Every structure is written in structure tokens, then in C-alpha cells.
C-alpha positions in Angstrom: 54.8 72.9 151.6 56.7 75.8 153.8 57.5 74.6 157.6 55.5 76.3 160.4 58.4 76.9 163.1 57.6 77.9 166.4 58.5 81.1 168.2 60.6 81.2 170.9 62.5 84.1 172.6 66.2 83.1 174.0 66.8 79.3 173.9 66.9 76.6 171.4 65.8 73.5 172.6 69.0 71.7 171.7 71.7 74.5 173.0 71.9 76.6 176.3 72.5 79.8 175.7 73.1 82.8 177.9 69.8 84.7 178.7 71.5 88.2 178.4 71.1 89.3 175.1 73.7 90.8 172.6 73.7 94.1 172.0 72.1 95.4 168.4 74.7 97.1 166.5 73.4 100.1 165.1 76.4 100.2 162.4 75.0 97.1 160.9 71.6 98.3 161.0 72.4 101.6 159.4 74.5 100.2 156.6 71.7 97.6 156.0 69.2 100.4 155.6 71.5 102.5 153.6 72.6 99.4 151.1 69.0 98.6 150.6 68.6 100.3 147.6 71.3 98.9 145.8 70.9 95.2 146.9 67.1 95.5 145.4 69.2 96.8 142.0 71.6 94.0 142.3 69.1 91.3 142.9 66.7 92.6 140.0 69.8 92.5 137.8 70.9 88.8 138.7 67.2 87.7 138.6 66.7 88.9 134.9 70.2 87.1 133.9 70.0 83.8 135.8 72.8 81.3 134.9 72.7 77.4 135.5 75.2 75.6 137.7 78.9 76.1 136.7 77.9 78.7 133.8 77.6 81.7 136.3 80.3 83.6 134.3 78.4 87.1 134.0 77.0 86.8 137.8 81.0 86.1 138.5 81.7 88.8 136.9 79.6 91.8 138.5 80.9 90.1 141.8 84.3 90.2 140.9 83.7 93.6 139.7 82.1 94.9 142.8 84.9 93.5 145.2 87.4 95.1 142.9 85.6 98.4 143.5 85.7 97.8 147.2 89.4 97.7 147.4 89.5 93.6 147.4 91.7 90.9 145.1 89.0 88.3 144.3 90.4 85.4 142.8 88.0 84.1 140.2 87.4 80.8 137.9 87.7 78.6 141.4 85.6 75.4 140.8 84.9 76.9 137.7 83.3 80.0 138.6 83.4 80.8 142.0 84.8 83.9 143.4 86.9 84.4 146.9 87.7 87.7 148.1 89.7 88.1 151.8 89.1 91.6 153.7 91.8 92.4 156.2 90.7 94.1 159.3 93.3 96.5 161.1 93.6 94.3 164.0 94.1 90.5 164.8 91.5 88.6 165.1 89.1 85.8 163.9 89.2 84.7 160.3 85.3 84.2 159.1 84.1 83.2 156.0 80.7 84.0 154.6 79.3 82.2 151.7 76.5 82.9 148.8 75.3 80.8 146.5 74.9 82.1 142.8 73.5 79.8 140.2 69.9 79.3 139.0 67.4 76.6 138.5 66.2 74.8 135.2 62.6 76.6 135.9 60.6 78.6 133.4 59.4 81.5 135.2 55.8 82.6 135.8 55.7 85.3 138.1 55.2 88.2 135.8 57.5 90.8 137.2 58.6 93.3 135.1 62.4 91.8 135.6 61.4 88.2 135.2 63.7 86.1 133.5 62.8 85.2 129.8 66.5 83.3 129.6 66.6 79.7 128.0 69.2 76.9 128.1 70.1 73.2 128.0 69.9 70.9 131.1 70.9 67.6 130.8 70.3 67.4 126.7 66.8 68.8 127.5 65.7 72.5 126.7 64.8 74.4 129.9 63.8 77.9 131.1 66.1 79.6 133.7 65.1 81.3 136.9 66.5 82.2 140.5 63.6 80.2 141.7 65.6 79.3 145.0 66.6 83.3 145.8 70.2 82.7 145.3 70.0 86.4 143.5 68.8 87.5 146.9 71.6 85.7 148.4 74.2 87.1 146.2 72.8 90.8 146.6 73.1 90.2 150.3 76.4 89.1 150.4 77.7 91.9 147.9 75.8 94.4 150.5 77.8 92.8 153.5 80.9 93.0 151.8 80.4 96.7 151.1 79.8 97.6 154.4 82.3 95.5 156.0 84.7 97.1 153.5 83.7 100.5 155.0 84.4 99.4 158.6 88.2 97.8 157.8 89.9 100.4 159.5 87.9 99.5 162.9 87.7 95.6 162.0 89.8 92.7 163.9 90.5 89.3 162.1 89.8 88.8 158.4 86.6 88.1 156.6 86.6 85.9 153.7 83.9 86.3 151.1 82.9 83.0 149.2 80.7 83.2 145.9 79.8 79.4 145.2 78.3 78.0 141.8 76.7 74.8 141.6 74.8 74.6 145.1 71.6 73.0 143.0 73.8 70.1 141.6 76.1 69.2 138.7 75.5 69.7 135.5 75.7 66.0 134.9 75.6 63.5 137.6 78.5 62.4 139.1 80.3 65.3 138.9 82.2 66.7 141.7 80.3 70.3 142.2 79.8 73.4 144.2 81.1 73.5 147.4 83.4 70.6 147.5 84.9 71.6 144.1 85.7 75.1 145.5 87.3 73.3 148.4 89.3 70.8 146.1 90.5 74.0 143.9 91.7 76.1 147.0 88.6 78.2 148.2 90.7 78.2 151.8 94.2 78.5 150.2 94.8 81.7 151.8 94.4 80.2 155.3 91.5 78.1 157.2 88.3 80.2 158.2 87.8 79.6 162.1 84.1 79.5 161.1 81.6 80.3 158.1 78.3 81.5 157.9 75.7 80.9 155.3 71.7 81.9 155.0 68.8 80.9 152.7 65.6 82.8 151.9 62.6 81.1 152.9 59.1 81.2 151.9 57.8 79.4 155.1 58.7 82.6 157.3 57.4 86.0 157.2 59.9 88.8 156.2 61.5 90.1 159.0 61.6 86.9 160.9 64.8 84.5 161.2 64.8 80.4 161.2 67.8 79.0 163.3 68.6 75.8 165.3 71.7 74.1 166.6 72.9 70.5 165.4 71.2 68.7 162.6 69.6 71.1 160.2 69.3 69.9 156.5 69.1 66.5 155.4 71.8 64.5 153.1 70.9 64.5 149.5 71.8 61.2 147.5 70.8 60.8 144.2 70.1 57.2 143.4 69.8 55.2 140.2 68.2 51.8 139.8 68.8 49.5 136.9 66.6 46.3 136.7 67.5 44.1 133.9 64.9 41.9 132.4 64.4 40.0 129.1 62.0 41.4 126.4 58.9 39.9 125.1 55.6 40.5 123.6 53.0 42.1 125.8 50.4 39.1 125.3 52.9 36.5 126.8 54.8 37.8 130.1 55.9 34.2 130.6 58.2 34.2 127.8 60.2 37.1 129.1 61.0 39.0 132.7 59.1 42.1 133.2 61.5 44.7 134.8 58.7 46.9 135.2 56.6 44.9 137.5 60.0 43.9 139.3 60.9 47.8 139.6 57.0 48.6 141.1 57.8 45.9 143.4 61.1 47.2 144.9 59.8 50.7 145.3 57.0 49.8 147.0 59.0 47.5 149.4 61.7 50.3 149.9 58.5 52.4 151.2 57.5 49.0 153.5 61.3 49.4 154.6 61.4 53.0 155.3 58.0 52.5 157.6 58.3 49.1 159.4 62.6 48.8 159.6 63.8 52.3 160.0 63.4 54.5 163.5 62.4 57.2 162.1 61.4 58.8 165.3 64.9 59.4 166.1 66.1 59.6 162.4 64.0 61.0 159.9 64.3 59.3 156.3 62.8 59.9 153.3 63.2 57.5 149.9 61.6 59.1 147.2 61.5 58.2 143.3 61.0 61.0 140.8 61.5 58.8 137.5 60.7 55.4 136.3 61.4 55.0 132.7 61.1 52.1 130.6 59.6 50.7 127.3 58.7 52.2 124.0 55.3 50.2 123.1 52.3 49.3 124.7 52.3 45.7 123.9 56.2 45.0 124.7 57.5 44.0 127.7 61.0 45.8 127.8 64.5 44.8 128.2 64.8 47.0 131.0 63.8 49.8 133.6 65.1 52.8 135.5 64.3 54.5 138.3 65.9 57.4 139.7 65.4 59.3 142.9 66.7 60.9 146.3 67.3 59.7 149.8 67.2 62.5 152.6 68.9 61.4 156.2 70.3 63.4 158.9 72.3 60.6 160.3 75.4 59.0 158.6 74.9 55.8 159.9 71.4 55.5 159.3 72.4 56.5 155.7 74.5 53.7 155.1 72.1 51.2 156.7 69.2 52.5 154.6 71.2 52.2 151.4 72.4 48.7 152.4 68.7 47.6 153.0 68.0 49.3 149.6 70.3 47.3 148.0 69.2 43.8 149.4 65.7 44.5 148.5 66.3 45.3 145.2 68.9 42.3 144.5 66.5 39.8 146.4 63.1 41.0 144.7 65.0 40.6 141.0 66.6 37.5 141.7 63.0 36.2 142.8 61.9 37.2 139.1 64.8 36.2 137.5 65.6 39.6 136.7 68.8 41.8 137.6 69.4 45.0 139.9 72.2 47.4 140.3 71.8 50.1 142.4 73.9 53.5 142.1 74.1 56.1 144.8 75.7 59.4 144.6 75.5 61.6 147.6 75.5 65.4 146.5 75.5 67.1 150.0 75.9 65.7 153.9 73.8 66.8 156.1 73.9 70.5 157.0 74.5 70.5 160.9 75.3 73.7 162.5 78.3 73.5 165.4 76.6 73.9 168.9 79.5 75.8 170.1 78.9 78.5 166.8 75.4 78.3 167.2 75.4 79.6 171.2 77.2 82.7 169.7 75.2 83.0 166.5 72.0 83.0 167.9 72.0 85.9 170.1 73.4 88.0 167.1 70.6 87.0 165.6 68.2 87.9 168.1 70.3 91.3 168.4 69.7 91.9 164.7 65.6 91.2 164.4 64.6 91.0 167.9 64.5 87.8 170.1 60.9 87.5 169.4 61.4 87.2 165.6 63.7 84.5 165.9 62.0 81.2 165.6 63.4 77.6 166.1 63.4 75.9 162.7 62.6 72.2 162.8 64.5 69.6 160.5 64.3 70.2 157.0 64.2 68.2 154.2 65.9 70.4 151.9 69.8 69.6 151.5 72.7 72.2 151.0 76.1 71.8 149.9 76.8 74.8 152.4 77.5 71.3 154.2 80.6 70.8 152.7 82.1 74.4 153.9 80.5 73.2 157.7 82.3 69.9 157.7 85.4 71.9 156.9 85.4 74.2 159.3 82.5 75.0 162.0 79.5 76.2 160.2 76.2 78.1 161.3 73.3 78.4 158.7 70.0 80.5 159.3 66.8 81.2 157.2 65.7 84.3 156.5 61.9 84.7 155.6 60.4 86.2 152.5 56.7 86.3 152.8 54.9 89.6 153.2 53.3 90.2 156.4 49.6 89.7 156.3 50.1 86.8 154.2 49.9 83.2 155.2 53.6 81.2 154.2 51.7 78.1 154.0 49.6 79.4 150.9 52.5 80.9 149.2 54.7 80.1 146.4 57.6 77.9 147.8 61.5 78.0 146.9 61.7 76.3 143.8 58.2 77.3 142.8 58.2 79.1 139.0 56.0 81.7 140.9 58.1 82.1 143.7 59.0 86.0 144.0 60.3 86.9 147.8 60.0 90.0 149.5 63.0 92.3 148.4 62.5 93.5 152.1 64.2 90.4 153.0 67.5 92.1 151.6 67.9 94.4 154.4 67.0 91.6 156.9 69.4 89.4 155.6 72.3 92.1 155.8 71.5 93.2 158.9 71.9 89.9 160.5 74.8 88.8 158.8 76.7 92.1 159.7 75.4 91.7 163.2 76.9 87.6 163.5 80.1 88.8 161.5 81.0 91.6 164.0 79.8 90.0 167.1 82.3 86.9 166.0 85.2 89.0 164.8 85.2 90.6 168.3 85.5 87.1 169.9 82.1 87.3 171.7 79.0 89.1 171.5 78.4 92.4 173.5 76.2 92.3 176.0 73.8 94.6 177.2 
């Protein structure tokens, strides 16, 4: 369910910030308002033509065409469909990167919108519908608008802005592949110069339109994709003692991991989630199979806790399997580290967000167990990541379809809010310190 963050005025609990508010930038507000109709058009076009990770060729072409029209020289084909462009200001200053993810999900849309996706594709060998169920179409439209607004101010800007349009945030087409932000970094996304900071945002059903969610420090969990293979010995279902039942062993291991989380990990200090999403074994009701396979996800916020949980998981699997005469092999692939908002950068971004929407509309986000590979960029340079509400006023976020739902239909008014917030934060960072009232 969507999270229910607490309202706060000027202070994040984890960051001491000056009580003086940054001054709202009329140019940011005016640009966002003027660009809103076009952002809606961009978003609806992207929504009707979603593309899975590493297949965002149409989306990337649209982005590159737009950036060229702004007088920029985008680099394309990075990681493999990412787009990067640099806007140079008229004066020296910092280098700030802004990131939007472009990929859709293997979800069949059920919103009933007139621009709903009817696209189908193959995902990991299975037919699937394709939908922007997470709102990445909104992210791309917001950053296209921000790019246009900043390009119109280039004669007054200090420093440089790096626009990063990233593929495959939702994961690799096949497990184990390098993907998304890490692949872009490996292929030279920052080859033109390392940014001083990077900003990212995500539309979020758990907040009302007009609200922004933010926190300092750990924000989103790391995401590990784990696979556990149990080796048994096939036999007739009526004579289990003649074989080794991998299904029973797998079930025992899975239940033991939940006890491990509840009894061996201090989840008060370091929240942990370990979930199995697949349990595959056998082909017939009266045959105990040779093997079983469980696949799931591990979410943590502390790298040391992550390593400890994986070690305990492996020990549990090995011991239970050994006791039954089976074998167990655990493989863990880290798809994204934890997203941690740099505290020093957060001190500067928070006043900008408050100036953009009003301090009373900025809420402190709790820890969120979803993951984001924006963390790869934020591990390379200081990063700040915030949430933009998409539930219309008057409706309860707890009852609305959430991100990844086939019914998720974000309020398009959030496009203007996202553009305004990103513009305010970027302009304040380019000037070195936010302006004070």
C-alpha cells in the first residue's frame, strides 16, 4: 500500500537545516506552467508507446530529437539506449546531472484511458502486455520540460546541466545482465566530466498531487534477486522414503528464513525484507521430483546487514538440505544498492523543494522498501532523490492504484509540480547556495 508520510515544515529529522526558506523562483514556476500542456502531450505519446528495458529505441529517438531542437548535442546509444546531453551556461559554475528513467513494465494496462497502451511483447520468454505502470513516461516528460526551460535560460545560467535519460531501471531483460544506470556509467555516461551532484525524482501514488516527499540518508532499499536450487532424488509420490523430496526441503528453508529475519536480525535498526516470489518444482501429482527452485528478493538498507543476511540464508539452506540428504545452491544478484540521499546535498535541496511547492506540502518520507538503480549514480556522485505525488486532492492515497498496478493512472497535474521542483532545485544548486528571503 502507499506509504503515509508525516507532514513537516522546515526540518527533516535526520538533517539539520537552516530555518530560513529559499525564495521561490518565478522563472521556474512560469516555465513549468507554460510547459505543462506540452508535457501532457509528451507523456500521453510515451504512455501509448511503452518499451521494455533496453528496447527504448522510439523513446530515446523522441528524447534525442527534442534535445537537438533545443540546440544540444545528445549522445545516444549509451547502455544501450540511453541518451545524455550537456547544457553549458554562460558562466562558470557547478555541474549538475538530472536523471529520468525511460522503460516500461511487462504489465497489461487496465486503466481505460483513451491513450492506454495496447502494446505487447515478450518478456523473459513469456508473452506480456507492456505499460508505463510505474510512471516513467511522466519522468521523461518532466525532464524534457526541464531541459527546454533551462535551455531557454542558458544565457543566464552558471555551470552545466547534464541530462541523463536512462534505460532499464526496472531490471535487465535477462537475470544477471548489467543494466540501467550501472551500464550507462560503464559505457561513459559521465565521460564529459563528473557531475558535482545528481538529482532524480519519482511520481508516487502514496502522496497527493502538489506534495513532495523527501528524506536525508537511506531512502530506498537495495534490491537483490536470489535463486535457491534444491537438489533431491526423484521417486514415486506414494513412496517418499525411496527418494529425497526437494519440495519439502525448500519449504522448510523458506520458513526458516522468515524465522531468521524475525529472530536473528535487528530489524528495528536495519529493516530487512526477504520474499519468495516463485516456487517451481515437479510436473505430476504423484511424482516427487529431482529438484525445486525458489526465486525471490531481498531488501536491505545497510550493506553490512545485507551481507550478514545472505550468509545466514546460505547457512540455513545448506544445513536443512544436508539434514535431508539434499543439496542447496544459493545465488544472489544485486540489481540495485540502497538509495542514500547525501546529507550535505539534502541540506541544500530541501529548502529548494519547500520553495517550489510550499514548506507545508513537503513531507518526510519513511523508509521505502522499493528499490531504484538511481543509487548507482548516487554512489558515483552525491545524489538526492525525491517523490512527486500523483493522487488527486480529495482522494485517499491508501485506496488508489499504486505504482506497478495495471490501473495506475497518475494525475497529470503532477507534471507541472515535478518540473517546478526540479527547476528550483537545479537553479539553486547552480548558484552554489539557495537564495534566502
